[in-house]
C-alpha positions in Angstrom: 21.6 16.4 -29.0 19.0 13.1 -28.3 15.9 14.5 -26.5 14.9 12.0 -23.7 11.5 10.8 -24.7 9.0 11.8 -21.9 8.1 8.8 -19.8 4.9 6.9 -19.9 3.5 4.7 -16.9 0.5 2.9 -16.3 -0.8 2.4 -12.6 -2.8 -0.9 -12.8 -5.0 -1.8 -9.6 -7.5 -4.7 -9.8 -11.2 -3.5 -8.3 -11.7 -4.9 -4.4 -9.7 -8.1 -5.9 -9.8 -10.7 -3.3 -13.9 -9.9 -3.3 -14.2 -9.9 -7.0 -12.7 -13.3 -7.2 -15.1 -14.8 -4.9 -18.1 -12.7 -6.1 -17.2 -14.4 -9.6 -16.5 -17.7 -8.5 -19.6 -18.2 -6.2 -22.3 -16.4 -8.3 -25.0 -16.3 -5.7 -22.3 -13.4 -3.7 -22.3 -11.4 -6.8 -23.9 -8.0 -5.9 -24.4 -8.6 -2.4 -21.7 -7.2 0.4 -18.7 -9.5 0.2 -15.9 -9.2 3.3 -12.6 -11.1 2.7 -11.1 -12.0 5.9 -11.5 -13.0 9.4 -14.8 -13.8 10.9 -17.1 -11.8 12.7 -16.4 -12.9 16.6 -12.7 -12.9 15.6 -9.7 -10.5 16.5 -9.2 -10.6 12.4 -8.9 -8.1 10.0 -10.6 -6.9 6.4 -8.4 -7.8 3.9 -10.9 -6.8 0.7 -14.5 -5.4 1.2 -16.7 -6.2 -2.1 -18.2 -2.3 -3.6 -21.4 -3.5 -1.8 -20.0 -3.5 1.2 -18.4 -0.1 1.2 -21.3 1.5 1.4 -21.6 0.6 4.3 -18.6 1.9 5.6 -16.7 -1.4 5.8 -12.9 -0.9 4.6 -9.5 -2.8 4.1 -7.9 -3.4 7.5 -10.7 -2.9 10.1 -11.4 -5.1 12.5 -14.3 -7.8 11.1 -16.0 -7.1 14.6 -16.2 -3.6 13.0 -17.2 -4.8 10.1 -20.0 -6.7 11.0 -21.3 -3.8 13.4 -21.5 -1.6 10.0 -22.8 -4.0 7.5 -24.6 -7.4 9.7 -25.8 -8.4 6.2 -22.0 -9.1 5.0 -20.9 -12.1 3.6 -18.2 -13.3 5.8 -15.1 -15.2 3.7 -11.6 -16.7 4.9 -9.2 -15.9 2.7 -7.9 -17.7 -0.6 -4.3 -16.5 -0.9 -3.3 -19.9 -3.5 -6.4 -18.7 -5.6 -5.6 -15.0 -5.8 -1.8 -15.7 -6.2 -3.1 -17.7 -9.8 -5.2 -14.9 -11.2 -2.9 -12.3 -10.8 0.0 -14.4 -12.4 -2.7 -14.6 -15.0 -3.0 -10.4 -14.9 0.5 -10.5 -15.1 1.4 -12.5 -18.1 -0.8 -9.9 -19.9 1.1 -7.1 -18.3 4.3 -9.2 -19.4 2.9 -9.1 -23.1 3.3 -5.1 -23.3 6.1 -5.1 -21.3 8.9 -5.9 -18.8 9.1 -2.9 -17.4 6.2 -4.1 -14.8 6.8 -3.6 -10.6 4.3 -5.2 -8.6 3.4 -3.8 -5.2 1.0 -6.5 -4.1 -0.8 -9.5 -6.0 -3.9 -6.8 -7.7 -1.3 -3.9 -7.8 1.3 -2.7 -10.5 3.3 -0.1 -12.2 4.8 -0.2 -15.7 6.5 1.6 -17.9 5.5 1.4 -21.5 7.8 4.5 -22.7 9.0 1.7 -25.3 6.4 -1.2 -25.4 6.6 -4.7 -27.0 3.4 -3.6 -29.5 4.8 -0.5 -30.8 2.1 1.1 -29.2 2.3 5.3 -29.0 -0.1 6.5 -26.9 0.4 4.2 -23.1 -3.6 5.0 -23.4 -4.1 2.7 -26.0 -2.0 0.1 -23.8 -3.7 0.5 -20.4 -7.3 0.0 -22.3 -6.0 -3.3 -23.8 -4.7 -4.2 -20.7 -7.8 -3.8 -18.7 -10.1 -5.4 -22.2 -7.6 -8.1 -21.9 -7.8 -8.9 -18.0 -11.5 -8.7 -18.3 -12.0 -11.2 -21.0 -8.9 -14.0 -19.3 -10.6 -13.0 -15.4 -13.7 -12.4 -15.9 -12.2 -9.0 -13.2 -12.6 -5.6 -13.9 -9.1 -3.5 -13.6 -8.8 0.6 -13.1 -6.0 2.3 -14.7 -4.0 5.6 -13.8 -1.6 7.1 -16.9 0.7 9.6 -16.4 4.6 10.6 -16.9 5.5 9.5 -12.9 4.6 6.9 -10.7 3.1 9.3 -8.6 0.3 11.0 -10.9 -0.4 7.5 -12.3 -1.6 6.2 -9.2 -3.8 8.7 -7.8 -5.4 8.7 -11.1 -6.2 4.8 -11.1 -7.9 5.6 -7.7 -10.0 8.0 -9.3 -12.9 6.5 -11.6 -13.3 3.6 -9.9 -14.3 0.9 -10.5 -13.4 -0.3 -13.9 -12.0 3.1 -14.6 -9.2 4.5 -16.9 -7.3 8.0 -16.3 -5.5 10.0 -18.1 -3.1 12.7 -16.5 -1.4 14.3 -19.3 1.8 16.0 -18.3 0.7 19.7 -19.1 -2.0 19.1 -16.4 0.1 17.6 -14.1 0.6 21.1 -12.0 -3.2 22.2 -12.5 -3.9 18.6 -11.5 -2.0 18.7 -8.3 -3.1 22.2 -7.2 -6.5 21.0 -6.7 -5.7 17.3 -5.0 -6.1 17.0 -1.3 -3.1 16.8 0.9 -3.9 13.5 2.0 -3.5 12.2 -1.5 0.1 12.9 -1.8 2.4 9.4 -0.7 3.8 9.3 2.6 1.6 12.1 4.0 -1.9 10.0 5.2 -4.9 11.1 7.6 -2.9 11.8 10.6 0.1 13.9 8.5 -2.7 15.6 6.6 -4.2 16.9 10.1 -0.9 18.4 10.8 -0.4 20.0 7.4 -4.6 21.4 7.8 -3.6 23.0 11.0 -0.7 25.0 9.5 -3.1 26.0 6.7 -2.3 23.2 3.9 -4.9 21.7 2.3 -4.4 21.2 -1.1 -1.5 20.9 -3.2 -1.4 24.6 -4.3 -1.0 25.4 -0.8 2.2 23.2 -0.4 3.3 24.9 -3.5 3.6 27.7 -1.7 6.5 26.5 1.0 10.0 26.5 0.1 11.7 22.9 0.1 13.7 24.8 3.0 10.7 25.6 5.0 9.2 22.3 4.4 12.7 20.4 5.8 12.9 22.5 8.9 9.1 21.3 9.6 9.5 17.6 8.6 12.9 17.2 8.3 14.0 15.0 5.2 10.5 14.6 4.3 10.7 18.1 3.3 12.8 17.4 0.1 10.2 14.5 -0.9 7.3 16.9 -0.1 8.7 19.4 -2.3 9.0 17.5 -4.9 6.0 16.3 -5.3 3.8 19.1 -4.8 5.7 20.2 -8.0 5.0 16.8 -9.7 8.5 15.4 -9.9 8.7 11.9 -9.1 11.9 10.2 -10.8 11.3 6.9 -9.2 12.1 4.4 -12.4 9.6 1.7 -12.3 11.8 -1.4 -11.2 10.8 -5.4 -11.9 10.3 -7.5 -9.5 12.6 -8.1 -6.5 12.4 -10.8 -4.1 10.6 -9.4 -1.0 13.1 -8.2 1.6 11.5 -7.5 4.8 7.8 -7.8 6.2 6.1 -5.3 8.1 3.7 -3.6 9.7 2.6 -0.3 11.6 0.2 2.2 13.1 -0.2 5.6 12.9 -2.4 6.5 15.7 -5.0 9.2 15.5 -3.7 10.9 18.4 -0.1 10.7 19.7 0.3 7.9 22.5 2.5 7.9 25.6 3.2 6.0 28.6 4.7 1.9 29.0 1.0 0.2 29.1 0.0 2.2 26.4 3.2 1.8 23.7 2.8 -2.0 25.3 -1.1 -2.5 24.0 -0.1 -0.7 20.9 2.9 -3.1 20.3 0.9 -6.2 20.8 -1.5 -5.4 18.2 1.3 -4.4 15.7 3.0 -7.8 16.5 -0.4 -9.8 15.8 -1.0 -8.1 12.5 3.3 -8.8 11.3 2.7 -12.5 12.4 -0.5 -13.3 10.3 1.8 -11.5 7.6 4.7 -13.9 8.3 2.1 -16.6 7.9 0.7 -15.9 4.7 3.9 -15.2 2.9 5.9 -18.4 4.8 8.5 -16.2 5.2 11.1 -15.6 8.7 13.6 -13.1 9.3 17.2 -13.0 11.0 16.5 -9.2 12.2 13.4 -7.9 13.9 13.3 -4.0 13.4 11.6 -1.7 15.9 10.1 2.1 14.5 9.1 4.6 16.2 7.9 8.1 14.7 7.4 10.8 17.2 4.9 13.7 17.4 7.2 16.1 15.2 7.8 13.3 12.8 11.5 12.2 13.8 12.4 9.0 13.4 14.0 6.3 15.7 14.3 2.9 15.0 16.0 0.2 16.8 17.0 -3.8 15.5 18.3 -7.1 16.8 19.7 -9.8 15.0 19.5 -13.5 15.9 21.2 -16.4 14.6 18.6 -18.9 13.9 14.9 -17.6 12.4 11.6 -16.1 13.8 9.4 -18.8 13.5 8.6 -19.0 17.7 5.6 -16.2 18.0 5.9 -16.3 21.6 9.5 -15.7 20.5 8.9 -12.8 18.3 6.4 -11.4 21.4 9.1 -11.4 23.9 11.8 -9.7 21.4 9.8 -7.0 19.9 9.2 -5.8 24.1 13.0 -5.7 24.5 13.0 -3.7 21.9 10.9 -1.5 23.2 12.0 -1.1 26.9 15.6 -0.3 25.2 14.0 2.4 22.7 13.5 6.2 23.3 9.3 5.7 23.2 8.8 6.1 26.5 10.5 9.9 26.4 8.2 11.8 24.4 4.8 11.4 22.9 4.1 8.8 19.7 2.7 9.1 16.4 3.9 5.6 15.1 4.8 2.3 15.8 6.1 -0.2 13.7 7.5 -4.1 13.8 9.6 -5.6 10.5 11.2 -8.6 10.1 14.3 -8.8 7.6 16.8 -11.0 6.1 14.1 -13.4 4.5 13.5 -16.9 3.9 11.1 -17.3 1.8 10.0 -20.5 0.1 11.4 -20.7 -3.0 7.7 -21.3 -4.5 6.2 -18.4 -2.5 9.2 -15.9 -4.3 7.3 -15.1 -7.3 3.7 -14.6 -5.4 4.8 -12.7 -2.2 3.0 -9.5 -1.7 5.4 -6.8 -1.7 5.0 -4.1 1.3 5.7 -0.6 0.9 9.0 0.2 3.4 8.5 2.1 6.1 
């Protein structure tokens, strides 16, 4: 009987990618707080902040006005997506020198399965180290890499020693690693979910491991099955090569549950604006609009509407989003998350390769 090989997964994450490209191309910006996004007096959000800006508390997706309050000396730069896409292509060419099992998550982030690889390397750490070196030699940019036997652990590992990190979580160390991992670092949980879990006494992986699958399903529905698996490092998801993106989405998890039509409409308007900006950036229009509502008890409700032509008008998108909200169950109970997405996309052919993927919500 043939013994199945232990998987070797690498997660590569470029360090402050957009901001680092700007600092590379503009030497006068090096070692200074660079904030890529809208202007300080706009309603735009931060795309990426350099590590110098992060010291002031500036983070991705933060309103630019807040970023300016935190870091008045910040250098605000509009994004140059065409440049970032070209650099991303250079990086992906390097990935494919080692394996064709490359799954991009965005322009600056990808999973690689190097269990079998083109250079015949036995150790994934060697491959990760070589890739990091080649990326720097080619682009003058640093990347962080996480190495493990599954996607979830590799992704967590890549964020542990940034910037320019290289972290291995060996298979025999996974359980002990997860025992001490903060619950907010587990996939799909986030800050708000972590707050609820902490009220249940779940602060670290070892606390989550005490619950049976049945208990987690009772508390969190279907998500409980997933939670039980990842608590013990079981992540069988394969690294899937790039597929044309199927949808574009935007969502917001609220610090406190919201209720009432006026509050829901106000939050939906913000989400619609973010979605429209992403549609414009991707140059992709869709025929199906979907509203997602997650209630206080983690139950999820969604409602979709399909159209005969593509939604290419912002006002039309806004109007249809409000109609979906009015026809949903959102007003019946407190809401912890709202989301909007478009699907059945018409993406310009030249954009397909470079378009950033969104994690499905």
